[in-house]
Structure formats: structure tokens, C-alpha cells
KEZA-692301 format. One record per residue: x negated, y, z negated of N, C-alpha, C in turn. Coordinates in pm, whole numbers, plus 50000, padded with zeros to 5 digits. Each point is the difference from the previous one (the first is absolute). Example, Ala and Ser with C-alpha at 12.3 -4.5 7.8 and 13.67 -1.06 7.14 Angstrom:
<pts>
486814943149220500895011950000499105012050000/500355010550072499185011949994500775010949927/
</pts>
This chain:
<pts>
499174991349981501075010650021499075013949998/500165007850056499425014750018500555007749881/499155002349922500305012449896499635014550040/500875006649918499885018050032500965004149942/500085013150039501255005849970501014997750074/501285007849989501444994350030499935006750127/499695015650007499835004050092499124994550130/499084996349945498834992150125500514987950021/500764988949911500774992850086500934995850088/500835011449984501405004350075499115004050152/498865004249976499345008950112499454988950096/499324989949919499614987450102501234988750017/501375003749938500614987650065500505006850083/500265012550021500155011550126499474994150123/498624999649959499384998450131499424982350027/500714991249890500284988350039500954998150127/500855007749877501814995550102499595005250204/499425013949969499885002850123498994991250132/498824995649923499434986150096500854989749990/500414995249924501574989850097500705004050051/500435015349986501155002150142499264997750126/498115003250025499375002550078499974986450108/499854991649885499764984549993501064996850085/500955001649968501434997050085499984997050148/499495009550050499224999650162499924985850046/499254995949914499194985350006500384986049942/500485002949877500554992849899500984994750023/500424982749939501494996250001500355002049842/501194992749989500555007849883499154991949911/499894985450001498894989649900499105007249974/498935011350070498925003449973500405013849939/501015006849996500225010349941500734997749858/500684990349977500154996849825499034995949980/498834987950043498834994949906499075018649986/500495009650068498895011749974500905007849872/501274997750025500805004349860500044997049849/499714981250032499744990949824498555005349998/499095002350126498545002749947500105010949923/500435009850048499715015649955500494999649873/501534993349976500295001949861498934998949883/499244984450042499314993049937498855011549970/499345005550096499125008649979499935016249933/501605006350013500255009549955501075004649867/500354991649981501094996849877498834990149851/499905013949933498764995149891501034984749889/499414990350012500564990149928500034991150087/500544999550117500354989550106498784991550031/500404986549979498814991150026500664991250137/501304994150021500594995850101501465009450076/500434996150112500745006350010500864990950139/501225005350004500824992950128501285005950020/500794994150104500905004750066501384991749976/500945000549917500854989050017501425005250074/499674996350134501625001950070500914984949963/501545009150017501024990849920501025004450141/500624991550028501494994850110500985000749911/500235012949992501515001349978501004991450040/500074998250133501214991150040499724981849987/498585001050024499974982949921499424995949851/499745011849959499544999749872498944990349966/499205004750087498304990649992498875016550022/499024993849934499125008149960498734994750096/498865011650045498974993150080498735011549916/499134993349935498495011649970499275000750127/499465011849953499195002550197498645009149938/499495003250065498485004549997499624999949828/499914986949939499314998749882498684999249960/499375007149910498695004750008498974985249910/501474997249975499264982949865501094992750018/499604987750039501414988449964501295002949878/499175004649898500495000749899501395008150002/500305010150076500825010850068501074985250026/499834993050090500864991150070500344991449885/499594992449907500264996249891501225005549925/499435014949992501305005949895500885003950075/500265002250141501185004250066500774981050020/499234990950016500704987250011501014995249874/499105003749891500315000049896501615004249945/500065017150026500995009649989501094995750116/499424993150095501484994450119500354989649915/498904989149972500864987749892501375006149919/499305005849888501095002249900501035012350021/499825008450131500475008750009500285015049917/498934997449941499615020649942498464998750006/499655013349940498885006150000499975016350060/498675003549919500175015850040499705001550136/499334992050101499535002550147501965001750077/500444988649921501405001150059501215009049985/499475001349849500925019049942499805008150100/498195000050018499915018950085500604994050147/500104990450041500575000450124501435005450012/500974990949914501365002150002500135010149937/499575005949951500765007649908499225013550028/499085003650114499345007050022499425012649936/499204991249924499465007549813498154997050025/499885006949905498394997650003500084989549791/499514989950026499904988649879498574998649948/499685008149911498544993549935500194995249865/499264985149998500144989749937498824999649895/499945004549899498355002249867499474986150024/501044993349915499264990349920500684988350007/499674988450138500824990849953500224993049916/499484998449868499874992949930500865001549886/500785013050039500635011849916501055004250075/500434991750064501235009750127501604993550011/500885001449936501294998249961500504995350113/499925007650109500375001650124500094987250050/501314994050116498584989650091499834984649919/500434995249921499384994649896499034985150079/501294993750078499414989650084498655005950121/500175012950049498924994650061498745004849945/499855012349837499215000549920499504987549977/500524994149946499344984749908499664996950135/500334993650102499174992450037498925008650116/499765013449985498595003950051498984997849906/500665002849863499135000149918499514989750003/500294989349975500104981250027498934998550080/500205004750150499264992850122499055013350038/499975009849960499175011550094499165007649884/498775011150030499605006849882500665016650044/500954998350056500415014450011500895005549904/499485012649947500975003249864500815011050067/499995010250091500655012950016499855001950138/501065007850057499895001850059501255015350072/499625001550077500995014750056500654994250154/501405004350034500564997350153500835013349998/499905007350142500405006550052500834996150130/501035006450024501114996950111499005007050090/500224989150156499255007850098500914998850099/501124992850035500504998550149501124995549981/501385007650024501104995649977500665002350175/500884985449995500745005850148501484989649965/500385001350126501724989149970499654991049974/498844992450011500054983549981498554998249947/499185011149951498684995549955499595009849889/499594990749903499535012649895498304996749978/499465009149944498394997649984499475004049868/499224996549922499095004849895498735001350023/499035008249936498834998650002499394998049837/499154988950018499834992749821498705004650002/499785002249882498574999749974499894990549806/499034997150025499734989149877498685001449940/499874995849861498944999849946500004991249886/498154993649948500234989049914499855007149864/499865010349977499835009949856501735006549994/500524999949871501035003449951499825017449994/500945003650010500425017849987498595004850127/499834993850125499215005250102500395013050034/501264999950013500285015750092500255011149902/499495010850064500255010349901501505009050060/500405009949964501025008950035499425002550099/498775006550016499215009450108500114987650091/499624988749996500134986550134501235000850010/500784999149934501634999150087500215009850084/499725013049939500125011150115499114996250139/498895000649954499214999250140500744987950070/500424989049941500424993150050501284997450049/500855008949985500995003750054499655008450103/499395008450027499615013950102499234985150102/499254993849993499614994450107500494988950048/501414992649906501234988750040500965017150106/500025006349958500695009050092499535004950146/498855001949991498934997950109500084991250111/499814986849920499884986050074501194997950060/501195000349931501334999950050500085002750167/499565019749970500445004450150498944996650108/498914992549954499494992250117500594984850045/499914997749891501074985350014501525004950110/500095009949935501265000450114499735001650119/499185010250064499395002150140499334989850029/499184989449924499484990750064501024988250032/501375003449917501174984650067500485009850106/500585011750024500065008550090499364996850154/498654998649962499055002450088500144983150075/500234990649877499934983650058501064998450076/501155006449939501524997650070500125006950155/499325012550008500035008650118499344987450090/498674995249965499384993650121500904985249989/500604994649934500674987650014500805001250114/500705013549965501165008150121499885001850122/498885002750014498865000550160499484987450034/499524992449913500034985350036501444994650043/500744997549930501114999450033500515002950184/500115015549978500365001050138499004997750175/498624997749907499474995950058500144988950083/500284990049903500494984350064501364998750050/500725015149977501354995650120499655005350114/499415012250027499775003050079499394990850152/499144989749897499484989150074500844987250054/501364999549919500704993050013500655005650126/500475013049925501155005250159498874999750116/498735003150018499434999250144499954982750063/499894994449892500264986650061501414996550050/500925004149933501344998250027500635006150168/499225009850024500395013850099499044994350128/499154995749955499084991650091500634989650065/500794990649912500504984850058501125000350019/500865012249972501305001350085500265009750055/499045010349993500075007050131501025013349926/499845002449862501185007449969499205015049945/500595008349929499115011049936500195001249897/499415011049874499434997249901501515000949906/500885003850045501385002149896500504983150024/500184997650119500544986649995499154989649957/498395001150028499614993349859500124997249903/500085014749927499934998949837501674993750013/500755005250068501524992449953500074983149991/499354995150131499864986249969499334996449894/498715005749925499424997949914501165001649864/500755009549969500835004049921501234982449970/500095002050128501244989250031499644985749932/498594997950053499424983849959499744997349855/499355016749938500064998349855501094998149929/501635005350033501094998449970500434986749998/499944992450127500444987650000498944989749969/498585005449959499484990049920499975000349846/500385010649943499945006449849498135001649973/499835006050122498334999449976499825018650005/498985006549912499775014150002499435001650158/500085008650054499435005950112498334999550010/499645006549904498644998150026499324985349904/501034991449986499204985750003500234992750121/500964997650075500465002850144498975004250062/499735011850024498935005050053498734993849985/499804998049915498564995449960499914981550060/501024994749984500094984050030499945001050144/500685010650072499814999850173498435003850022/499885006549949498395006750060498954986549958/500294996249892499034985649922499784988050148/501755000450021500274987350064499135003550153/500165013950057499565002350114498605003649992/499125001449853498554998150022499574992749890/499864985350021500314990049891498405000449973/499125007350056498474998449943499835010149924/500945004749922500165010949903500074995549872/500994987850007499964990449868498644999949877/
</pts>
């Protein structure tokens, strides 16, 4: 962790976030998530391990991503299995959750009991990182020492998580945009094949794709992928 004045830490975080924004030009979403958790360990005093817990609201499932140590996946798995814990609460309640001492914590008894029995982690801080209609996310920091996170560390973590959330949102938008471009490209290829094969214009080709999609109950993008793959088997 980097020590220093609050203003100095905030400036460092601002510079780090600026670098993450710049890196989006060439990085994928996984790389962005990894930079977020690595930065959290570096810049939030007391943090030894970090990870992001993503929650699928519809399927009621969780996923650990960009963990800096395997123990974070273990902690996420415990929370998922027992259905309680600080990381889940931060994600669901859109809140900051600080747990000072796992050995003296009345909240989430099943989670803290198993954590103390199976790991060396003794304190944590969790921040809401992402929220959408279908997905929630929390940035989670852990330490093997009790009372590892001060009020100042919580404030730094809050500022860091707020900036990181903006970076993550931009990364997801970029990924969705690139996915949309890829979908448009493959649909264009399929339309071109249909136009050439049946000697029809692009409007008629897309209408044929749409009808085939409805009749086969297959999304237009998936149908286009199948047509292109069938015409170019060497790409499999």
C-alpha cells in the first residue's frame, strides 16, 4: 500500500484512473477489472487482497473476477453458499460495508464462522461497484489483520471505487459497442451471401434472414453466424 496525505492519495488515484481510461483504447474488460483490483491493493491502506464479486440478479448466481489471491474466491464461495456476507450486502444494498474483526462480528454468523475456521482473513471492506437491471458488482478488500482499515482508508476506498465504477461502466459500454459492431459485421456477411446466391437486394436479403430467424426461433445474429460458418468451414 502507498502511504501519504489524503490529498496526495486522491491525486494518485485520479492519475491512476486517468491511466485506466487511456488503457481502454487497447484493453479488454478482463484487463480493466484486473487493473481495478490491483490498484485497490496498492492504494487503499490495509488492503492485502482484492476481488470483484458479480451477482446475476435473475439467475441468483455469483462470479468472482479479477481476484488478486485465491483466498478471495474462497471467501466469495462461502458467501454464495451460506447466502450472506459483507460483499453480497454491499452489492445488493448499494452500500459500503466495513468488517473490522471477523472474530468479534455479530452480523452474518454463518459466513464469519466459516471464514475464521478456514482462512486467515480477519477484516474486510466492500464497496458497490456496478449495478444494472440484471447485474450487481462489489469491489472487496481483505486483510489478515483485524482492524486493518481506518476511517481514512474507507474514504480513500470510497473515492477509488467511485472512479473505478466509472471506468468499468465505460469498459462495459465499449465491449457492448464492439459486440454490436461484430454482430453487424457478421449479419452483413450473411446478407451478402444471400444477395449473391438468390440475386436479391440487401433489403430482401435481411427480410429473408428475419423470416428464417422467426421460423427457426434463432436470433438473427446466431443464424448469420451459422450461415457464414457453413460457407467458410475452414474458419471453424
